[in-house]
KEVEXDO-389245 format. One record per residue: x, y, z of N, C-alpha, C, O in turn. Coordinates in steps of 0.02 Angstrom, whole numbers, plus 32768, in hexadecimal, padded with zeros to 4 digits. Layout:
+------+------+------+------+------+------+------+------+------+------+------+------+
!  n.x !  n.y !  n.z ! ca.x ! ca.y ! ca.z !  c.x !  c.y !  c.z !  o.x !  o.y !  o.z !
+------+------+------+------+------+------+------+------+------+------+------+------+
!    X !    Y !    Z !    X !    Y !    Z !    X !    Y !    Z !    X !    Y !    Z !
...
+------+------+------+------+------+------+------+------+------+------+------+------+
//
This chain:
+------+------+------+------+------+------+------+------+------+------+------+------+
!  n.x !  n.y !  n.z ! ca.x ! ca.y ! ca.z !  c.x !  c.y !  c.z !  o.x !  o.y !  o.z !
+------+------+------+------+------+------+------+------+------+------+------+------+
! 133B ! C86C ! 0D26 ! 1371 ! C874 ! 0D3A ! 13A5 ! C884 ! 0D1D ! 13C6 ! C8B6 ! 0D2D !
! 13B9 ! C852 ! 0CDF ! 13E7 ! C831 ! 0CB7 ! 13CC ! C881 ! 0C6A ! 13F2 ! C8A7 ! 0C4B !
! 1388 ! C87B ! 0C6A ! 138E ! C8AE ! 0C2F ! 139A ! C8EB ! 0C3F ! 13AE ! C912 ! 0C14 !
! 1390 ! C8FF ! 0C82 ! 139F ! C956 ! 0C9D ! 13E5 ! C950 ! 0C8E ! 13F8 ! C97B ! 0C67 !
! 140C ! C92B ! 0CA0 ! 145E ! C920 ! 0CB1 ! 1463 ! C93C ! 0C61 ! 1486 ! C96E ! 0C58 !
! 143D ! C917 ! 0C1F ! 145D ! C924 ! 0BE5 ! 1455 ! C960 ! 0BC6 ! 1474 ! C97C ! 0B98 !
! 142E ! C96C ! 0BE0 ! 1419 ! C9B2 ! 0BC9 ! 1439 ! C9DA ! 0BCA ! 1436 ! C9FA ! 0B95 !
! 146F ! C9FA ! 0C04 ! 148F ! CA19 ! 0C0C ! 14D2 ! CA1C ! 0BCD ! 14DE ! CA4B ! 0BA6 !
! 14F2 ! C9E4 ! 0BD2 ! 151E ! C9CE ! 0B80 ! 14FA ! C9F3 ! 0B50 ! 1512 ! CA29 ! 0B3D !
! 14C7 ! C9E1 ! 0B3B ! 1499 ! C9DC ! 0AF8 ! 148A ! CA34 ! 0B11 ! 1461 ! CA46 ! 0AE6 !
! 1492 ! CA57 ! 0B2B ! 1463 ! CA9F ! 0B16 ! 14BD ! CAC1 ! 0B2B ! 14BD ! CAFE ! 0B22 !
! 14FE ! CAA7 ! 0B41 ! 153A ! CAC7 ! 0B42 ! 154C ! CAC4 ! 0AF5 ! 1550 ! CAF6 ! 0AD3 !
! 155A ! CA72 ! 0AD6 ! 1561 ! CA57 ! 0A8B ! 1534 ! CA99 ! 0A59 ! 154E ! CAC7 ! 0A3A !
! 14F1 ! CA8B ! 0A61 ! 14E3 ! CADE ! 0A2F ! 150A ! CB24 ! 0A42 ! 152C ! CB4A ! 0A1F !
! 14F4 ! CB27 ! 0A91 ! 151E ! CB5E ! 0A99 ! 155E ! CB64 ! 0A64 ! 1545 ! CB89 ! 0A3A !
! 15A3 ! CB55 ! 0A4D ! 15CE ! CB3B ! 0A56 ! 15BD ! CB45 ! 0A0B ! 15D4 ! CB77 ! 09EF !
! 158B ! CB0C ! 09DD ! 158E ! CB1B ! 099E ! 1569 ! CB65 ! 0977 ! 1569 ! CB72 ! 093B !
! 1553 ! CB83 ! 099F ! 1536 ! CBD7 ! 0995 ! 157A ! CBF0 ! 0991 ! 158E ! CC05 ! 095A !
! 1595 ! CBF1 ! 09B6 ! 15D3 ! CC18 ! 09C1 ! 1600 ! CC1F ! 09A1 ! 161F ! CC54 ! 0999 !
! 1614 ! CBCB ! 097B ! 164E ! CBC7 ! 0958 ! 1624 ! CBC7 ! 0909 ! 1647 ! CBC7 ! 08D7 !
! 15E0 ! CBC7 ! 0903 ! 15CF ! CBF0 ! 08CA ! 15D5 ! CC17 ! 08BF ! 15F0 ! CC22 ! 0889 !
! 15C2 ! CC47 ! 08E4 ! 15B7 ! CC8A ! 08DD ! 1602 ! CCAB ! 08D9 ! 1612 ! CCD5 ! 08B0 !
! 162C ! CC90 ! 090B ! 166A ! CCAB ! 0913 ! 1691 ! CC97 ! 08A8 ! 169E ! CCCB ! 088A !
! 169D ! CC5E ! 0884 ! 1692 ! CC4B ! 085A ! 167B ! CC7E ! 080B ! 1699 ! CC89 ! 07D7 !
! 163D ! CC90 ! 0822 ! 1625 ! CCB1 ! 07E0 ! 1634 ! CCEC ! 07EB ! 163D ! CD07 ! 07B5 !
! 163E ! CD1B ! 0822 ! 1659 ! CD4B ! 0830 ! 1697 ! CD52 ! 0822 ! 16A5 ! CD88 ! 0809 !
! 16DA ! CD19 ! 082F ! 170B ! CD37 ! 0813 ! 1708 ! CD32 ! 07C4 ! 1728 ! CD5A ! 07A2 !
! 16E3 ! CD00 ! 07A9 ! 16F4 ! CCF8 ! 0754 ! 16C0 ! CD37 ! 0749 ! 16D7 ! CD51 ! 0716 !
! 1693 ! CD55 ! 0758 ! 1685 ! CD9D ! 0745 ! 16C3 ! CDDA ! 0758 ! 16CB ! CE12 ! 0740 !
! 16E5 ! CDBA ! 0785 ! 171B ! CDF5 ! 0787 ! 1765 ! CDF1 ! 0751 ! 178B ! CE14 ! 0730 !
! 175B ! CDB7 ! 0760 ! 1797 ! CDB2 ! 072B ! 1781 ! CDC8 ! 06DD ! 17A6 ! CDE7 ! 06B7 !
! 173D ! CDB1 ! 06CD ! 1718 ! CDD4 ! 0694 ! 1725 ! CE17 ! 067B ! 1734 ! CE21 ! 0640 !
! 171F ! CE4E ! 06B0 ! 1724 ! CE84 ! 06AB ! 175F ! CEB8 ! 06B8 ! 1762 ! CEF5 ! 06BF !
! 1792 ! CE7E ! 06B8 ! 17DA ! CE8F ! 06D2 ! 1802 ! CE9D ! 067F ! 181F ! CE69 ! 066F !
! 1805 ! CEB8 ! 0665 ! 1833 ! CEB5 ! 060E ! 187C ! CEA8 ! 061F ! 18A6 ! CECA ! 063B !
! 187E ! CE65 ! 0601 ! 18BE ! CE38 ! 05EF ! 18E9 ! CE78 ! 05CD ! 18CF ! CEA7 ! 05B0 !
! 1928 ! CE70 ! 05D6 ! 1965 ! CE9D ! 05CC ! 1986 ! CE52 ! 0595 ! 1987 ! CE15 ! 0593 !
! 1992 ! CE77 ! 057E ! 19C7 ! CE33 ! 055F ! 19FB ! CE54 ! 0531 ! 19E9 ! CE81 ! 050C !
! 1A36 ! CE40 ! 0532 ! 1A88 ! CE40 ! 051F ! 1A9D ! CE22 ! 04FB ! 1AB3 ! CDE8 ! 04FE !
! 1A97 ! CE56 ! 04C2 ! 1AB3 ! CE1D ! 0477 ! 1AEA ! CE51 ! 0450 ! 1AE9 ! CE8E ! 0445 !
! 1B20 ! CE18 ! 043E ! 1B60 ! CE3D ! 0430 ! 1B3F ! CE7B ! 03F7 ! 1B04 ! CE87 ! 03EC !
! 1B72 ! CE95 ! 03DF ! 1B61 ! CED1 ! 039E ! 1B39 ! CEB6 ! 035F ! 1B46 ! CE7C ! 034E !
! 1B0C ! CED9 ! 033D ! 1B02 ! CECA ! 02F7 ! 1B39 ! CEAC ! 02E1 ! 1B71 ! CEA6 ! 02F9 !
! 1B19 ! CE94 ! 02A0 ! 1B5A ! CE7D ! 0280 ! 1B54 ! CE44 ! 024E ! 1B35 ! CE58 ! 021C !
! 1B66 ! CE00 ! 0247 ! 1B54 ! CDC6 ! 0213 ! 1B25 ! CDAF ! 0242 ! 1B22 ! CD9E ! 027D !
! 1AE6 ! CDBB ! 01E9 ! 1A9F ! CD8A ! 01ED ! 1AB3 ! CD63 ! 01C4 ! 1AA2 ! CD75 ! 018B !
! 1AD5 ! CD2F ! 01C5 ! 1AD8 ! CD0A ! 018B ! 1A9B ! CCBB ! 01AC ! 1A82 ! CCB7 ! 01E4 !
! 1A97 ! CC9B ! 0187 ! 1A5D ! CC5E ! 0184 ! 1A6C ! CC19 ! 0165 ! 1A66 ! CC14 ! 0128 !
! 1A80 ! CBE0 ! 018C ! 1A93 ! CBAC ! 0156 ! 1A6A ! CB7C ! 0187 ! 1A64 ! CB79 ! 01C4 !
! 1A44 ! CB45 ! 0134 ! 1A19 ! CB19 ! 0150 ! 1A37 ! CAED ! 016A ! 1A6C ! CADB ! 0151 !
! 1A20 ! CAD1 ! 019E ! 1A30 ! CA81 ! 01B9 ! 1A50 ! CA96 ! 020F ! 1A35 ! CABE ! 0236 !
! 1A85 ! CA75 ! 021B ! 1A9F ! CA8A ! 024C ! 1ADA ! CA9C ! 0239 ! 1AFC ! CA89 ! 020A !
! 1AE9 ! CAD7 ! 027A ! 1B14 ! CB0E ! 026C ! 1B3D ! CB20 ! 02BB ! 1B28 ! CB1D ! 02F5 !
! 1B71 ! CB2E ! 02A5 ! 1B9D ! CB45 ! 02D7 ! 1BB9 ! CB9E ! 02CD ! 1BBB ! CBBD ! 0298 !
! 1BC7 ! CBB1 ! 0302 ! 1BDB ! CBF8 ! 0313 ! 1C30 ! CC21 ! 0302 ! 1C35 ! CC5A ! 0318 !
! 1C57 ! CC0F ! 02EB ! 1C9C ! CC22 ! 02E6 ! 1CAB ! CC5D ! 02DD ! 1C87 ! CC86 ! 02C2 !
! 1CF3 ! CC6A ! 02FB ! 1D29 ! CCA3 ! 02F6 ! 1D35 ! CCAA ! 02A4 ! 1D37 ! CC78 ! 0280 !
! 1D40 ! CCF9 ! 0286 ! 1D43 ! CCEC ! 0247 ! 1DA1 ! CD06 ! 0257 ! 1DB8 ! CD31 ! 027D !
! 1DC1 ! CCD9 ! 022B ! 1DFA ! CCD8 ! 023E ! 1E1C ! CD1D ! 01F6 ! 1E0B ! CD1F ! 01BB !
! 1E39 ! CD38 ! 020C ! 1E6D ! CD94 ! 0202 ! 1E36 ! CDC1 ! 0220 ! 1E3B ! CDFA ! 0209 !
! 1E0D ! CDBC ! 0242 ! 1DFC ! CDF7 ! 025F ! 1E2B ! CE38 ! 0282 ! 1E62 ! CE47 ! 026D !
! 1E12 ! CE50 ! 02AB ! 1E3B ! CE70 ! 02C6 ! 1E37 ! CE62 ! 0312 ! 1E04 ! CE6C ! 0333 !
! 1E76 ! CE48 ! 032D ! 1E8B ! CE1F ! 036F ! 1E71 ! CE44 ! 0395 ! 1E53 ! CE26 ! 03C1 !
! 1E6E ! CE87 ! 0398 ! 1E4B ! CEA5 ! 03D5 ! 1DFE ! CEB6 ! 03D6 ! 1DE3 ! CEB7 ! 040E !
! 1DDC ! CEC1 ! 03A1 ! 1D92 ! CEA2 ! 039C ! 1D7D ! CE5B ! 03A6 ! 1D43 ! CE4D ! 03B2 !
! 1DA5 ! CE37 ! 03A3 ! 1DAA ! CDDB ! 03AE ! 1D99 ! CDD8 ! 03F6 ! 1D64 ! CDC3 ! 040F !
! 1DE0 ! CDF8 ! 041E ! 1DDE ! CDF6 ! 0459 ! 1DA9 ! CE20 ! 0481 ! 1D9D ! CE11 ! 04BC !
! 1D94 ! CE43 ! 046C ! 1D6F ! CE5B ! 048D ! 1D08 ! CE42 ! 0489 ! 1CDC ! CE4E ! 04B1 !
! 1D05 ! CE1C ! 0447 ! 1CD1 ! CDFE ! 0441 ! 1CCC ! CDAF ! 045B ! 1C97 ! CD92 ! 0466 !
! 1D15 ! CD93 ! 0463 ! 1D14 ! CD5B ! 04A2 ! 1D0F ! CD85 ! 04D8 ! 1CE0 ! CD63 ! 04ED !
! 1D13 ! CDA4 ! 04F6 ! 1D24 ! CDBB ! 0548 ! 1CCB ! CDC7 ! 0547 ! 1CAA ! CDB5 ! 0577 !
! 1CAA ! CDE9 ! 0506 ! 1C69 ! CDF7 ! 0525 ! 1C32 ! CDA0 ! 052A ! 1C07 ! CD87 ! 054D !
! 1C57 ! CD92 ! 04F1 ! 1C3C ! CD59 ! 04F5 ! 1C41 ! CD13 ! 0549 ! 1C12 ! CCF1 ! 055F !
! 1C67 ! CD16 ! 0556 ! 1C74 ! CCF9 ! 058C ! 1C69 ! CD26 ! 05C0 ! 1C64 ! CD08 ! 05F6 !
! 1C62 ! CD6B ! 05C5 ! 1C43 ! CD8C ! 0603 ! 1C0E ! CD97 ! 0601 ! 1BEB ! CD67 ! 0612 !
! 1BEA ! CDD6 ! 05ED ! 1B8B ! CDE5 ! 05DE ! 1B6F ! CDB0 ! 05B0 ! 1B32 ! CDAB ! 05B5 !
! 1B8F ! CD81 ! 0581 ! 1B66 ! CD63 ! 0550 ! 1B5A ! CD11 ! 0576 ! 1B39 ! CCE1 ! 0562 !
! 1B86 ! CD1C ! 05BA ! 1B70 ! CCC5 ! 05D5 ! 1B8F ! CC8A ! 05C0 ! 1B85 ! CC5A ! 05E5 !
! 1BAB ! CC83 ! 059A ! 1BCC ! CC60 ! 056F ! 1C03 ! CC2B ! 05A7 ! 1C2E ! CC3A ! 05D0 !
! 1BE6 ! CBE8 ! 058E ! 1C0C ! CBC3 ! 05BE ! 1C5B ! CBC1 ! 05A4 ! 1C5D ! CBAF ! 056A !
! 1CA1 ! CBCF ! 05C0 ! 1CD3 ! CBD6 ! 05B4 ! 1D08 ! CBC6 ! 05CC ! 1D3E ! CBDF ! 05BE !
! 1CF7 ! CB81 ! 060A ! 1D10 ! CB59 ! 0624 ! 1D50 ! CB3B ! 0604 ! 1D8B ! CB3B ! 0614 !
! 1D2A ! CB21 ! 05D0 ! 1D65 ! CAEE ! 05A1 ! 1DAA ! CB1D ! 057F ! 1DE5 ! CB0B ! 057A !
! 1D84 ! CB68 ! 0565 ! 1DB8 ! CB78 ! 0553 ! 1DF4 ! CB90 ! 0590 ! 1E18 ! CBBD ! 0579 !
! 1E00 ! CB84 ! 05BD ! 1E21 ! CB97 ! 05FA ! 1E4A ! CB65 ! 05F2 ! 1E3B ! CB31 ! 05D6 !
! 1E93 ! CB77 ! 0612 ! 1EC3 ! CB6D ! 0619 ! 1EA6 ! CB0B ! 063C ! 1E7F ! CAFF ! 0669 !
! 1ECD ! CAD8 ! 0611 ! 1EAE ! CA94 ! 0637 ! 1E6A ! CA83 ! 060D ! 1E54 ! CA4A ! 060F !
! 1E51 ! CAA8 ! 05F1 ! 1E0C ! CA95 ! 05D8 ! 1E07 ! CA76 ! 0597 ! 1E32 ! CA87 ! 056E !
! 1DE0 ! CA4D ! 0586 ! 1DC6 ! CA2D ! 0546 ! 1DF3 ! CA5A ! 050C ! 1E24 ! CA47 ! 04EC !
! 1DDD ! CA87 ! 050C ! 1DCB ! CAB8 ! 04C1 ! 1E17 ! CAED ! 04D5 ! 1E23 ! CB1E ! 04B1 !
! 1E3A ! CAE1 ! 0501 ! 1E74 ! CB18 ! 050B ! 1EAA ! CB16 ! 04D5 ! 1ED1 ! CB44 ! 04CA !
! 1EA9 ! CADE ! 04B8 ! 1EE9 ! CADC ! 0480 ! 1EB3 ! CAD3 ! 0430 ! 1E78 ! CAC4 ! 0428 !
! 1EDE ! CAE0 ! 040B ! 1F06 ! CB0B ! 03F3 ! 1EF6 ! CB5D ! 0423 ! 1ECD ! CB86 ! 040F !
! 1F14 ! CB64 ! 0453 ! 1F31 ! CBA3 ! 0476 ! 1F2B ! CBFC ! 043E ! 1F50 ! CC2E ! 043D !
! 1EE8 ! CBE7 ! 0418 ! 1EF1 ! CC34 ! 03E3 ! 1EB6 ! CC5A ! 040E ! 1E91 ! CC3E ! 0437 !
! 1EB5 ! CC8B ! 0400 ! 1E74 ! CCBB ! 03FA ! 1E3B ! CCA5 ! 03D6 ! 1DFE ! CCA9 ! 03E2 !
! 1E64 ! CC86 ! 0399 ! 1E1C ! CC76 ! 036C ! 1DE7 ! CC51 ! 037C ! 1DAB ! CC5D ! 0371 !
! 1E09 ! CC13 ! 03A3 ! 1E16 ! CBBD ! 03A3 ! 1DDC ! CBD8 ! 03EA ! 1DAC ! CBB3 ! 03F4 !
! 1DE2 ! CC0F ! 0413 ! 1DCE ! CC15 ! 045E ! 1D8A ! CC21 ! 0446 ! 1D59 ! CBFD ! 044F !
! 1D8E ! CC63 ! 0422 ! 1D54 ! CC89 ! 0411 ! 1D34 ! CC75 ! 03DF ! 1D05 ! CC99 ! 03CF !
! 1D3E ! CC43 ! 03BF ! 1D18 ! CC11 ! 0384 ! 1CED ! CBDB ! 03BC ! 1CB9 ! CBC3 ! 03A6 !
! 1D01 ! CBCA ! 03FB ! 1CE8 ! CBA1 ! 0431 ! 1CB1 ! CBD0 ! 0450 ! 1C75 ! CBC3 ! 044F !
! 1CC5 ! CBF8 ! 0464 ! 1C90 ! CC29 ! 048A ! 1C54 ! CC3C ! 045E ! 1C1B ! CC32 ! 0472 !
! 1C5C ! CC51 ! 0431 ! 1C34 ! CC61 ! 040A ! 1C05 ! CC37 ! 03EB ! 1BCE ! CC4C ! 03DA !
! 1C19 ! CBFB ! 03E2 ! 1BE5 ! CBC2 ! 03E1 ! 1BBD ! CBB5 ! 0410 ! 1B85 ! CB9E ! 040B !
! 1BED ! CBCF ! 045D ! 1BBC ! CBBA ! 0478 ! 1B72 ! CBEB ! 04A2 ! 1B46 ! CBE2 ! 04CC !
! 1B89 ! CC1A ! 0479 ! 1B5A ! CC5C ! 0492 ! 1B2C ! CC33 ! 044C ! 1AFB ! CC10 ! 045B !
! 1B39 ! CC39 ! 041B ! 1B15 ! CC1E ! 03E5 ! 1AE3 ! CBF4 ! 03F9 ! 1AA7 ! CC03 ! 03F6 !
! 1AFC ! CBBC ! 0410 ! 1ACD ! CB88 ! 042B ! 1AB1 ! CB98 ! 0455 ! 1A77 ! CB84 ! 045B !
! 1ACC ! CBC2 ! 0485 ! 1A83 ! CBDE ! 04C7 ! 1A47 ! CC0E ! 04AA ! 1A0C ! CC08 ! 04BC !
! 1A58 ! CC2E ! 0489 ! 1A17 ! CC50 ! 0459 ! 1A05 ! CC34 ! 042A ! 1A01 ! CC51 ! 03F4 !
! 19F5 ! CBF3 ! 0432 ! 19D5 ! CBDF ! 03E2 ! 19E4 ! CBEF ! 03B7 ! 19C5 ! CC17 ! 0393 !
! 1A17 ! CBD7 ! 03AB ! 1A39 ! CBE1 ! 0349 ! 1A25 ! CC23 ! 0340 ! 1A50 ! CC30 ! 0317 !
! 1A06 ! CC57 ! 0346 ! 19E7 ! CC87 ! 0321 ! 1A3A ! CC9E ! 0317 ! 1A6D ! CCA2 ! 0339 !
! 1A1D ! CCB0 ! 02BB ! 1A6C ! CCCD ! 0296 ! 1A6D ! CD03 ! 02BF ! 1AA8 ! CD13 ! 02C1 !
! 1A42 ! CD35 ! 02EC ! 1A5F ! CD6A ! 0300 ! 1A9F ! CD5B ! 033F ! 1AC8 ! CD87 ! 034D !
! 1A9F ! CD24 ! 035C ! 1AAD ! CD14 ! 038A ! 1AFB ! CCF9 ! 037B ! 1B1E ! CCD7 ! 03A1 !
! 1B0B ! CD10 ! 033F ! 1B51 ! CD03 ! 0308 ! 1B6B ! CD38 ! 02FA ! 1B82 ! CD33 ! 02C1 !
! 1B78 ! CD84 ! 031B ! 1B90 ! CDA8 ! 02FE ! 1BC4 ! CDCB ! 0324 ! 1BF4 ! CDE8 ! 030B !
! 1BBA ! CDC6 ! 0357 ! 1BF8 ! CDE8 ! 0377 ! 1C1D ! CE1E ! 0367 ! 1C59 ! CE21 ! 0374 !
! 1BFD ! CE4C ! 0349 ! 1C2E ! CE8A ! 0317 ! 1C46 ! CE7D ! 02E7 ! 1C73 ! CE9D ! 02CD !
! 1C2C ! CE47 ! 02D0 ! 1C3D ! CE36 ! 0288 ! 1C91 ! CE02 ! 0283 ! 1CB4 ! CDEE ! 0254 !
! 1C91 ! CDFD ! 02C3 ! 1CD8 ! CDC7 ! 02C7 ! 1CBE ! CD71 ! 02B9 ! 1CE6 ! CD42 ! 02BD !
! 1C8E ! CD6B ! 02AE ! 1C7D ! CD20 ! 02C8 ! 1C42 ! CD0F ! 0270 ! 1C2F ! CD3C ! 024C !
! 1C35 ! CCD3 ! 0267 ! 1C0F ! CCC0 ! 022E ! 1BF7 ! CC7B ! 0243 ! 1C0F ! CC60 ! 0275 !
! 1BBF ! CC57 ! 0217 ! 1BAB ! CC15 ! 0228 ! 1BBF ! CBF5 ! 0202 ! 1BD6 ! CC12 ! 01D0 !
! 1BC3 ! CBB5 ! 0203 ! 1BEE ! CB77 ! 01D1 ! 1BCD ! CB49 ! 01E3 ! 1BC3 ! CB3D ! 021F !
! 1BAC ! CB1E ! 01A6 ! 1BA3 ! CACE ! 01AB ! 1BBB ! CA95 ! 01C3 ! 1BA0 ! CA5E ! 01C9 !
! 1C13 ! CAB4 ! 01D8 ! 1C45 ! CA73 ! 01E0 ! 1C44 ! CA76 ! 0227 ! 1C40 ! CAA8 ! 024A !
! 1C49 ! CA46 ! 0236 ! 1C60 ! CA40 ! 0282 ! 1C8E ! CA58 ! 02AD ! 1CA2 ! CA26 ! 02CB !
! 1CAC ! CA89 ! 02C2 ! 1CEC ! CA8B ! 02ED ! 1CFD ! CA69 ! 02FD ! 1D39 ! CA69 ! 02EF !
! 1CEB ! CA32 ! 0321 ! 1D0E ! CA0C ! 0353 ! 1D52 ! C9F6 ! 0339 ! 1D6A ! C9F5 ! 0301 !
! 1D69 ! C9E4 ! 0378 ! 1DBB ! C9BF ! 0364 ! 1DDE ! C9A5 ! 03A2 ! 1DED ! C9C8 ! 03D2 !
! 1DEA ! C961 ! 039D ! 1E1D ! C949 ! 03D1 ! 1DD2 ! C94D ! 0411 ! 1D99 ! C947 ! 03FC !
! 1DDD ! C954 ! 044E ! 1DBF ! C962 ! 048C ! 1D77 ! C999 ! 048B ! 1D44 ! C991 ! 04AC !
! 1D83 ! C9BF ! 0469 ! 1D66 ! C9F2 ! 045C ! 1D29 ! C9FB ! 043F ! 1D23 ! CA14 ! 0407 !
! 1D01 ! C9EC ! 045D ! 1CAF ! C9D6 ! 043F ! 1C88 ! CA29 ! 0430 ! 1C8C ! CA50 ! 045F !
! 1C6F ! CA3A ! 0402 ! 1C5F ! CA8F ! 03FE ! 1C05 ! CA76 ! 0408 ! 1BEB ! CA4A ! 03E6 !
! 1BEE ! CA90 ! 042C ! 1B99 ! CA82 ! 0423 ! 1B89 ! CA8C ! 03FB ! 1BA6 ! CAB9 ! 03DC !
! 1B48 ! CA69 ! 03D8 ! 1B1F ! CA63 ! 03A9 ! 1ACD ! CA6F ! 03CD ! 1AAF ! CA69 ! 0403 !
! 1AC2 ! CA84 ! 038C ! 1A72 ! CA8D ! 03A9 ! 1A4F ! CA5A ! 03BB ! 1A3A ! CA2D ! 0396 !
! 1A41 ! CA60 ! 0410 ! 1A10 ! CA45 ! 042B ! 1A38 ! CA25 ! 046C ! 1A22 ! CA00 ! 0498 !
! 1A92 ! CA48 ! 0462 ! 1AAD ! CA24 ! 0489 ! 1AC5 ! CA46 ! 04D4 ! 1AE2 ! CA2E ! 0505 !
! 1AAB ! CA86 ! 04C4 ! 1ABB ! CAAF ! 04F7 ! 1A4F ! CAC7 ! 0511 ! 1A1A ! CAD9 ! 04F8 !
! 1A6D ! CAB5 ! 054D ! 1A25 ! CAD3 ! 0583 ! 1A14 ! CB26 ! 0577 ! 1A40 ! CB41 ! 0555 !
! 19F6 ! CB40 ! 0582 ! 19E2 ! CB9A ! 0585 ! 19E9 ! CB9D ! 05B2 ! 19E4 ! CB6D ! 05D8 !
! 19FD ! CBE3 ! 05C7 ! 1A03 ! CBF1 ! 0608 ! 19D2 ! CC1E ! 0629 ! 19E6 ! CC56 ! 0638 !
! 19A1 ! CC11 ! 0634 ! 197B ! CC40 ! 0640 ! 1960 ! CC16 ! 0675 ! 1964 ! CBD8 ! 0672 !
! 1949 ! CC2F ! 069C ! 193C ! CC11 ! 06DF ! 18FF ! CBE6 ! 06EB ! 18D0 ! CBEB ! 06C5 !
! 18FC ! CBB3 ! 0728 ! 18CA ! CB90 ! 071B ! 188C ! CBB7 ! 072F ! 188F ! CBF4 ! 0736 !
! 184E ! CB93 ! 0738 ! 1809 ! CBAA ! 0758 ! 1825 ! CB90 ! 07BB ! 1852 ! CB77 ! 07DD !
! 17D8 ! CBB0 ! 07BE ! 17C7 ! CBA3 ! 07E5 ! 1788 ! CB55 ! 0806 ! 176A ! CB46 ! 083A !
! 1792 ! CB39 ! 07C4 ! 1766 ! CB0C ! 07E0 ! 178F ! CABE ! 0805 ! 1772 ! CA9C ! 082F !
! 17BD ! CAB3 ! 07F2 ! 17E4 ! CA93 ! 0811 ! 17ED ! CAA4 ! 085B ! 17DE ! CA78 ! 0882 !
! 1803 ! CADB ! 0872 ! 1802 ! CAE8 ! 08B6 ! 17AF ! CAD0 ! 08D6 ! 179F ! CAAE ! 0907 !
! 1789 ! CAF3 ! 08A4 ! 1737 ! CAE8 ! 08D9 ! 1739 ! CAAA ! 08E4 ! 172D ! CA98 ! 091E !
! 1747 ! CA7A ! 08B5 ! 1739 ! CA3B ! 08B0 ! 1761 ! CA11 ! 08F5 ! 1746 ! C9E3 ! 0913 !
! 178A ! CA20 ! 08FF ! 17B4 ! CA11 ! 0924 ! 179C ! CA32 ! 0980 ! 17A0 ! CA19 ! 09B8 !
! 178C ! CA5F ! 096C ! 176F ! CA6A ! 09A9 ! 1734 ! CA45 ! 09C7 ! 1727 ! CA42 ! 0A03 !
! 170B ! CA21 ! 0989 ! 16D0 ! C9FA ! 0991 ! 16F5 ! C9BE ! 09B4 ! 16E2 ! C9AA ! 09EB !
! 1713 ! C9AE ! 09A1 ! 173F ! C965 ! 099D ! 174C ! C96E ! 09F7 ! 173E ! C946 ! 0A24 !
! 1768 ! C9A9 ! 09FC ! 1782 ! C9A8 ! 0A41 ! 1749 ! C9A5 ! 0A88 ! 1748 ! C980 ! 0AB9 !
! 171A ! C9DF ! 0A72 ! 16D7 ! C9E9 ! 0A80 ! 16A6 ! C9A9 ! 0A95 ! 167E ! C9A5 ! 0AC3 !
! 16B7 ! C97B ! 0A67 ! 1675 ! C943 ! 0A6B ! 169B ! C900 ! 0A9A ! 167E ! C8CE ! 0AAE !
! 16F7 ! C916 ! 0AA4 ! 171C ! C8D7 ! 0AC5 ! 16ED ! C8E1 ! 0B11 ! 16D1 ! C8BB ! 0B39 !
! 16F9 ! C934 ! 0B09 ! 16EC ! C93B ! 0B58 ! 16B7 ! C923 ! 0B69 ! 16AE ! C8FD ! 0B98 !
! 1689 ! C93D ! 0B3B ! 1638 ! C924 ! 0B5C ! 162B ! C8D3 ! 0B6E ! 15FE ! C8BC ! 0B92 !
! 1669 ! C8A9 ! 0B43 ! 1659 ! C870 ! 0B4A ! 1680 ! C85E ! 0B8D ! 1670 ! C834 ! 0BB7 !
! 16A3 ! C87B ! 0B8E ! 16E0 ! C868 ! 0BDA ! 16AB ! C886 ! 0C0F ! 16A2 ! C85C ! 0C3C !
! 1688 ! C8BD ! 0C18 ! 163F ! C8C1 ! 0C47 ! 1625 ! C89A ! 0C4B ! 1629 ! C876 ! 0C7C !
! 15FD ! C88D ! 0C17 ! 15CE ! C856 ! 0C04 ! 15DF ! C817 ! 0C24 ! 15AE ! C807 ! 0C46 !
! 1604 ! C7F6 ! 0C26 ! 1641 ! C7C8 ! 0C3B ! 1628 ! C7C2 ! 0C7D ! 15F1 ! C7AD ! 0C90 !
! 165C ! C7D9 ! 0C9F ! 1664 ! C7ED ! 0CD4 ! 1639 ! C7FE ! 0D0D ! 164A ! C81A ! 0D41 !
! 15FE ! C7EA ! 0CFC ! 15BF ! C7FD ! 0D2F ! 15C2 ! C79D ! 0D37 ! 159A ! C780 ! 0D5C !
+------+------+------+------+------+------+------+------+------+------+------+------+
//
């Protein structure tokens, strides 16, 4: 009798495993088949500096071009621009060049320090001098994570933990 009671949960567990495995494989194949559109600022500066580098705004460029590049970085570029908002650690000095430098560097670091990620239509350049000042810390290589979505593996393993807990409760209930 005891063996018969365990057969049903084991079959259910096997079924769930097969379904979840097939779901994950199907999802991975679907993601591989979908082309990924990456948005980047217009071509321009492609300078490379060895070692640690930061991307900053070029002083003296057109204010309109700089503002457009800043708007792109904080919008479609998905740079973290909260620190340059009023009250943020990098709001002061309250200048377009300072704010653009922070946003450009954040975008540059998020996108793997690729020289192409620091062009912004010719309004930015790479430097090997840390532009951080006061409470405002500019991101450096490795300090900003990628914005890529996480995989289903974490979700799948969490489902298995919940399922194992339910089976344990059912077993102990007898």
